[in-house]
Backbone bond lengths (Angstrom), bond angles and torsions (degrees), N, CA, C in turn:
res aa  C-N    CA-C-N  psi(-1)  N-CA   C-N-CA  omega(-1)  CA-C   N-CA-C  phi
1 M - - - 1.429 - - 1.508 107.86 -
2 K 1.260 114.61 139.36 1.448 121.45 -177.21 1.518 108.85 -96.78
3 S 1.271 117.59 136.46 1.457 119.31 178.93 1.509 109.38 -111.82
4 F 1.287 113.21 149.49 1.458 120.20 178.50 1.500 108.50 -103.20
5 T 1.266 113.51 146.08 1.449 117.69 174.89 1.509 107.81 -87.04
6 K 1.304 116.63 158.77 1.460 121.63 -177.16 1.514 112.74 -56.38
7 P 1.313 121.90 -42.37 1.467 119.23 -179.85 1.523 112.28 -62.12
8 A 1.317 120.10 -33.32 1.464 121.83 -179.81 1.520 110.09 -68.28
9 V 1.340 118.42 -39.17 1.459 122.13 178.68 1.525 109.99 -64.72
10 Y 1.315 117.56 -43.27 1.466 121.36 178.56 1.523 111.68 -61.67
11 I 1.309 116.81 -40.41 1.469 120.11 179.47 1.527 109.29 -65.56
12 F 1.334 117.88 -42.83 1.460 121.67 179.16 1.523 111.04 -62.44
13 L 1.314 118.93 -46.54 1.464 122.32 178.95 1.527 111.11 -64.87
14 T 1.306 117.25 -36.95 1.451 120.93 178.96 1.523 110.20 -64.11
15 V 1.317 117.53 -42.06 1.471 121.32 179.21 1.531 109.72 -65.58
16 V 1.321 119.46 -45.08 1.464 123.05 179.94 1.516 110.30 -64.34
17 L 1.291 118.91 -47.24 1.454 122.13 -179.54 1.527 111.36 -65.54
18 T 1.311 118.06 -38.94 1.459 121.37 178.73 1.517 110.01 -63.98
19 T 1.304 118.36 -42.19 1.454 122.06 179.54 1.520 109.91 -64.50
20 T 1.285 118.94 -42.72 1.450 123.27 -179.66 1.520 110.99 -66.37
21 I 1.270 118.24 -41.02 1.461 122.35 -178.29 1.523 111.02 -64.66
22 F 1.321 116.91 -38.81 1.458 119.60 -174.88 1.541 113.34 -93.37
23 A 1.309 120.06 1.32 1.464 121.91 177.97 1.532 109.08 -71.71
24 Q 1.403 116.93 147.90 1.471 120.00 178.89 1.516 109.57 -76.66
25 S 1.322 116.14 136.08 1.460 119.79 177.95 1.530 111.61 -101.55
26 S 1.361 119.60 -9.48 1.465 122.04 176.27 1.521 109.54 -158.28
27 V 1.329 115.73 158.45 1.461 121.77 175.64 1.524 107.45 -133.28
28 N 1.290 115.76 161.07 1.459 121.23 -178.33 1.521 108.42 -132.78
29 T 1.323 116.75 139.04 1.466 120.89 175.41 1.522 108.49 -141.43
30 G 1.311 117.33 157.58 1.464 122.18 177.67 1.520 110.16 -99.85
31 V 1.311 116.86 140.37 1.458 123.03 177.98 1.521 107.62 -124.34
32 T 1.334 117.34 129.13 1.459 121.26 178.77 1.520 109.72 -74.74
33 V 1.320 116.04 133.31 1.458 122.24 177.18 1.527 106.85 -118.84
34 T 1.331 117.09 129.27 1.470 120.45 179.18 1.521 109.52 -125.84
35 A 1.296 115.52 151.67 1.464 122.66 174.17 1.517 107.05 -144.06
36 K 1.301 116.78 121.77 1.461 121.52 178.92 1.520 107.98 -101.81
37 L 1.308 115.95 105.08 1.455 121.05 -179.99 1.517 108.65 -97.00
38 K 1.312 116.67 121.79 1.455 118.56 177.28 1.521 108.49 -111.16
39 R 1.307 114.03 146.77 1.456 120.54 -178.73 1.514 108.60 -64.14
40 G 1.303 116.44 138.38 1.458 120.75 174.92 1.523 110.08 -67.40
41 I 1.296 116.27 156.78 1.463 121.44 -179.55 1.521 109.08 -89.07
42 S 1.316 115.48 136.17 1.460 119.92 172.13 1.526 108.35 -132.13
43 V 1.311 114.94 150.22 1.466 121.48 177.57 1.519 106.48 -128.75
44 S 1.328 115.46 128.37 1.464 119.13 178.26 1.525 109.83 -127.88
45 N 1.310 114.72 145.26 1.450 121.84 178.03 1.522 107.09 -85.64
46 V 1.323 117.29 113.10 1.466 120.76 -176.58 1.525 112.43 -107.75
47 G 1.315 116.49 6.29 1.465 120.39 -179.79 1.507 110.11 -125.93
48 A 1.320 115.03 -137.76 1.465 120.74 178.28 1.525 109.18 -64.23
49 G 1.311 116.18 153.78 1.455 120.67 -178.37 1.511 114.18 -71.91
50 S 1.333 117.29 -23.65 1.462 119.87 -177.35 1.522 110.16 -154.43
51 V 1.324 115.00 162.46 1.457 120.08 171.27 1.526 104.53 -79.04
52 A 1.322 116.99 116.59 1.465 120.52 -171.20 1.530 111.58 -123.47
53 F 1.327 114.87 108.12 1.460 119.63 173.27 1.523 107.76 -74.75
54 S 1.305 116.25 143.05 1.470 119.03 177.22 1.524 108.51 -72.97
55 E 1.337 116.67 174.34 1.462 119.66 178.88 1.519 110.22 -59.52
56 I 1.315 114.37 134.47 1.457 120.92 -179.34 1.528 107.06 -118.10
57 V 1.309 116.43 122.64 1.459 120.68 179.89 1.532 107.75 -87.84
58 L 1.335 115.09 122.45 1.459 120.51 178.17 1.526 108.56 -75.30
59 A 1.326 116.47 126.63 1.466 120.55 -176.89 1.530 111.55 -121.19
60 G 1.347 117.72 15.53 1.453 120.42 178.46 1.516 113.91 78.91
61 A 1.331 117.73 13.10 1.460 122.10 178.01 1.530 108.68 -128.64
62 A 1.320 116.07 145.41 1.463 120.43 178.09 1.525 109.00 -66.72
63 T 1.329 115.46 144.19 1.465 120.47 179.52 1.522 110.14 -151.30
64 N 1.288 116.35 155.60 1.465 122.98 173.40 1.518 108.18 -113.01
65 Q 1.306 116.07 138.39 1.460 121.92 176.46 1.523 107.85 -120.60
66 T 1.359 115.87 134.96 1.466 120.59 -175.70 1.516 110.81 -129.28
67 I 1.318 114.90 140.62 1.463 122.16 168.74 1.513 105.90 -118.38
68 N 1.304 117.25 122.80 1.461 121.76 179.63 1.523 110.80 -78.49
69 P 1.342 117.47 143.64 1.465 118.99 173.18 1.534 108.58 -57.29
70 G 1.285 116.99 141.05 1.460 120.50 -179.06 1.516 113.08 90.09
71 A 1.340 117.88 -9.50 1.465 120.77 177.66 1.530 109.13 -72.45
72 S 1.296 116.18 155.97 1.471 120.15 -177.35 1.525 112.39 -64.60
73 N 1.322 118.77 -22.74 1.460 120.49 178.53 1.538 111.87 -99.13
74 G 1.342 116.04 15.97 1.463 122.08 173.11 1.519 109.77 -97.42
75 V 1.310 116.50 -169.25 1.466 121.91 -179.23 1.526 109.35 -122.28
76 N 1.335 115.53 141.30 1.466 122.58 176.12 1.525 107.85 -118.66
77 L 1.336 115.84 121.72 1.461 121.37 178.55 1.519 109.79 -113.37
78 A 1.333 116.52 142.00 1.467 122.26 174.41 1.524 107.80 -110.25
79 I 1.343 115.29 122.78 1.463 121.18 175.40 1.521 107.02 -97.72
80 T 1.322 116.60 127.53 1.459 122.32 175.27 1.524 106.86 -117.79
81 S 1.344 115.44 127.12 1.467 119.58 -176.29 1.523 109.04 -148.45
82 H 1.309 115.76 -164.69 1.461 121.58 175.93 1.530 108.14 -69.09
83 P 1.339 119.45 138.07 1.465 120.48 -176.51 1.528 112.98 -63.85
84 N 1.314 114.33 139.30 1.470 123.72 176.17 1.523 113.24 58.99
85 R 1.315 116.69 28.62 1.468 122.04 176.28 1.515 109.20 -106.85
86 D 1.312 115.60 147.60 1.456 119.91 173.51 1.520 109.78 -75.21
87 V 1.327 114.92 145.60 1.455 122.11 171.03 1.523 106.85 -125.67
88 A 1.324 115.98 140.28 1.465 121.64 176.89 1.517 107.44 -93.08
89 I 1.328 116.41 131.18 1.461 121.67 -178.80 1.530 107.88 -117.61
90 S 1.336 115.34 125.39 1.460 121.08 -179.24 1.520 110.54 -130.36
91 F 1.318 115.89 145.98 1.457 122.51 177.56 1.522 108.28 -163.12
92 A 1.321 116.41 166.81 1.462 121.98 177.85 1.525 107.90 -143.98
93 N 1.306 116.14 170.89 1.460 120.55 175.68 1.523 109.32 -57.28
94 A 1.328 116.12 152.47 1.460 121.35 179.11 1.526 109.18 -115.73
95 T 1.320 115.39 143.01 1.462 120.81 177.02 1.522 108.76 -95.55
96 L 1.319 115.45 128.29 1.460 122.25 176.31 1.533 107.42 -107.73
97 T 1.317 117.08 136.76 1.467 120.31 176.96 1.521 110.19 -129.54
98 N 1.322 115.15 160.74 1.465 120.52 174.80 1.526 110.28 -106.35
99 D 1.333 117.73 21.24 1.468 122.43 -175.32 1.528 112.65 -56.82
100 A 1.320 118.03 -49.51 1.471 120.87 -178.36 1.524 110.09 -62.74
101 W 1.296 117.19 -41.92 1.470 121.27 179.37 1.534 109.68 -63.75
102 A 1.331 116.65 -47.09 1.462 120.77 -178.86 1.525 111.06 -60.31
103 T 1.335 116.24 -42.93 1.466 120.31 179.09 1.519 111.06 -62.59
104 S 1.325 116.69 -45.04 1.475 119.51 -177.98 1.528 112.25 -70.86
105 H 1.330 117.96 -15.61 1.468 121.56 179.27 1.532 111.51 -111.28
106 S 1.323 116.80 17.46 1.460 123.31 178.60 1.523 112.23 50.98
107 S 1.315 115.70 41.01 1.457 121.14 179.86 1.527 109.88 -110.70
108 T 1.304 115.99 144.22 1.469 120.65 174.67 1.518 110.41 -102.25
109 N 1.308 116.39 4.41 1.462 122.30 -177.58 1.529 109.71 -87.56
110 T 1.342 116.22 77.44 1.468 120.70 -178.67 1.521 110.49 -95.87
111 G 1.316 114.64 158.07 1.462 119.94 179.09 1.513 111.24 -154.50
112 S 1.318 114.92 174.64 1.461 120.03 176.97 1.523 109.47 -141.52
113 L 1.316 114.20 155.34 1.464 123.51 176.73 1.522 107.64 -130.53
114 T 1.313 116.40 153.44 1.455 120.70 174.10 1.519 109.14 -106.29
115 F 1.328 115.08 122.67 1.463 121.35 175.97 1.526 106.69 -93.41
116 V 1.339 116.21 119.91 1.456 121.99 178.71 1.529 106.94 -102.33
117 P 1.331 118.01 107.19 1.467 120.16 -174.45 1.529 112.73 -72.20
118 N 1.310 114.18 148.63 1.462 123.27 171.33 1.524 104.73 -125.78
119 I 1.339 116.90 110.54 1.465 121.33 -175.25 1.519 108.93 -118.78
120 E 1.324 115.05 134.51 1.466 121.92 177.97 1.521 108.89 -130.17
121 H 1.352 116.21 160.92 1.461 118.85 173.95 1.521 109.47 -126.86
122 T 1.326 114.31 152.89 1.466 121.90 178.56 1.522 110.81 -117.24
123 G 1.329 116.93 26.18 1.462 120.07 179.81 1.513 110.54 62.99
124 T 1.327 116.10 -126.68 1.465 120.96 -177.67 1.526 112.58 -92.35
125 S 1.311 117.63 2.84 1.465 120.75 -179.66 1.527 110.60 -83.22
126 S 1.313 115.69 122.59 1.464 120.37 179.36 1.523 111.96 -83.86
127 T 1.321 117.21 4.61 1.467 121.19 174.07 1.521 108.66 -116.76
128 Y 1.305 115.63 147.62 1.458 121.06 -179.74 1.522 107.85 -80.06
129 S 1.322 115.17 93.55 1.461 120.45 -177.17 1.520 108.81 -150.59
130 G 1.318 115.25 175.07 1.459 119.64 179.92 1.513 110.49 73.62
131 T 1.294 115.37 -141.33 1.469 121.38 179.34 1.520 108.29 -118.75
132 P 1.341 117.06 92.51 1.462 119.41 178.86 1.531 111.56 -60.54
133 V 1.335 115.66 151.21 1.460 123.18 -179.11 1.525 108.59 -104.69
134 T 1.329 116.60 129.59 1.459 121.25 178.15 1.526 109.86 -69.59
135 I 1.327 115.59 132.95 1.462 122.34 178.29 1.531 108.37 -89.61
136 N 1.304 116.42 127.87 1.466 122.21 173.22 1.518 107.88 -102.51
137 S 1.312 116.94 125.79 1.454 121.04 -177.86 1.525 110.87 -55.96
138 G 1.344 115.52 133.94 1.459 122.21 179.57 1.514 114.34 88.88
139 S 1.333 117.33 -1.08 1.465 120.55 -179.27 1.526 110.97 -94.46
140 N 1.339 115.51 163.39 1.462 122.40 -179.89 1.523 109.83 -102.70
141 Y 1.339 115.20 143.64 1.458 122.72 178.78 1.521 108.06 -137.64
142 T 1.337 116.90 143.98 1.463 120.97 -176.91 1.519 111.01 -86.46
143 A 1.328 115.51 128.87 1.462 122.35 173.98 1.530 106.35 -90.00
144 S 1.330 116.50 106.32 1.465 121.83 -174.06 1.518 112.26 -74.15
145 N 1.325 115.21 154.83 1.462 122.85 -176.60 1.527 111.50 -71.89
146 V 1.328 115.76 122.90 1.458 123.20 172.01 1.530 105.94 -132.45
147 S 1.315 116.52 105.66 1.466 122.44 179.20 1.529 112.66 53.46
148 G 1.331 116.55 41.53 1.456 120.81 175.91 1.518 115.21 86.85
149 N 1.324 118.25 1.51 1.458 122.37 176.58 1.517 109.48 -121.16
150 G 1.311 116.88 146.50 1.454 120.91 172.81 1.521 108.72 -80.76
151 M 1.337 117.82 130.94 1.466 121.48 -178.81 1.521 110.27 -127.11
152 L 1.325 114.76 143.28 1.454 121.91 175.60 1.531 106.66 -154.56
153 Y 1.325 116.19 124.65 1.467 121.17 -178.66 1.520 110.25 -102.30
154 L 1.356 115.88 127.43 1.457 122.66 177.76 1.528 109.86 -106.46
155 W 1.312 115.49 146.18 1.468 123.23 178.62 1.520 106.93 -126.85
156 I 1.334 116.38 123.95 1.462 120.66 -173.11 1.518 110.96 -116.42
157 G 1.309 113.84 126.87 1.459 123.35 170.52 1.514 106.07 -134.98
158 G 1.319 117.01 -163.72 1.453 118.94 177.28 1.511 111.67 165.19
159 Q 1.316 114.39 -170.61 1.459 120.37 -173.58 1.524 110.91 -138.34
160 I 1.332 115.00 146.60 1.458 122.15 170.50 1.527 107.64 -124.22
161 A 1.320 115.87 144.44 1.460 121.87 175.52 1.527 107.60 -109.06
162 I 1.313 116.46 122.63 1.465 122.46 -176.70 1.531 107.88 -105.57
163 S 1.321 115.70 124.76 1.465 119.20 -179.84 1.523 109.87 -78.62
164 E 1.316 116.09 166.30 1.466 120.31 -179.03 1.524 111.96 -69.65
165 T 1.339 117.69 -18.85 1.469 121.15 179.52 1.534 112.17 -112.51
166 Q 1.292 116.36 23.16 1.472 121.25 -176.83 1.521 110.34 -61.30
167 P 1.355 118.66 126.35 1.464 120.48 175.79 1.531 110.55 -63.43
168 H 1.317 116.36 144.85 1.466 120.15 179.28 1.529 110.08 -78.87
169 G 1.322 115.76 168.45 1.458 121.48 179.03 1.514 110.82 135.81
170 D 1.322 115.56 177.00 1.459 122.38 178.37 1.525 108.07 -94.27
171 Y 1.328 116.68 116.10 1.460 123.40 -176.85 1.528 109.90 -96.56
172 T 1.321 115.38 134.23 1.472 120.17 176.43 1.524 109.66 -139.16
173 G 1.310 114.47 156.12 1.461 121.86 177.00 1.506 108.34 -169.77
174 T 1.306 117.71 -179.83 1.457 122.37 -177.02 1.513 110.16 -126.04
175 L 1.322 115.43 126.12 1.453 122.00 171.17 1.524 106.51 -91.06
176 S 1.310 116.05 122.96 1.462 120.73 179.28 1.527 109.48 -100.37
177 V 1.333 115.96 122.30 1.454 122.81 176.90 1.518 107.54 -115.63
178 T 1.334 116.77 120.71 1.463 121.95 -178.26 1.523 109.04 -107.52
179 V 1.336 115.72 130.28 1.461 122.33 177.71 1.522 106.71 -123.11
180 A 1.346 116.53 126.59 1.471 120.71 -177.71 1.527 108.95 -148.41
181 Y 1.332 115.79 160.30 1.445 120.05 171.57 1.531 108.23 -74.85
182 P 1.326 117.43 132.85 1.470 118.88 -179.88 1.521 111.34 -71.31
């Protein structure tokens, strides 16, 4: 068995203790944190409250009635979103019925019409001018930057087909237009 002399033990303990004393007990590093906040989408009606066909006199013949986008009896919507971001616009035909009118007039002669929407956009122009672009349901359109907000103006018109035996009454329904980030 080999024995150590006292000075050798002291040197060994000094080396071990020195190493322990000078070892790092913590480290620090920086981590990048990001958050991309995008403006929520809003849609506001900036024109007429509804697409409103004028009174139509039933004459026993089939007819089509049309309201052009941009017409005074159409609807103008303003989409506000994140600047220079695409928005997906979706819509479908709307069913109009005279059920409420028939009920309030004690009539059983109810009917329905199909409203086929025609929607166009004028980009950032709040007036119906230039060359409007036809909106295809389910497609994406860019909301251009206007003072830090994405803007896109929609103009809604459409058509109804009236049969020769269409029941009379006041027809109403709801066109649903969905705007979302793709």
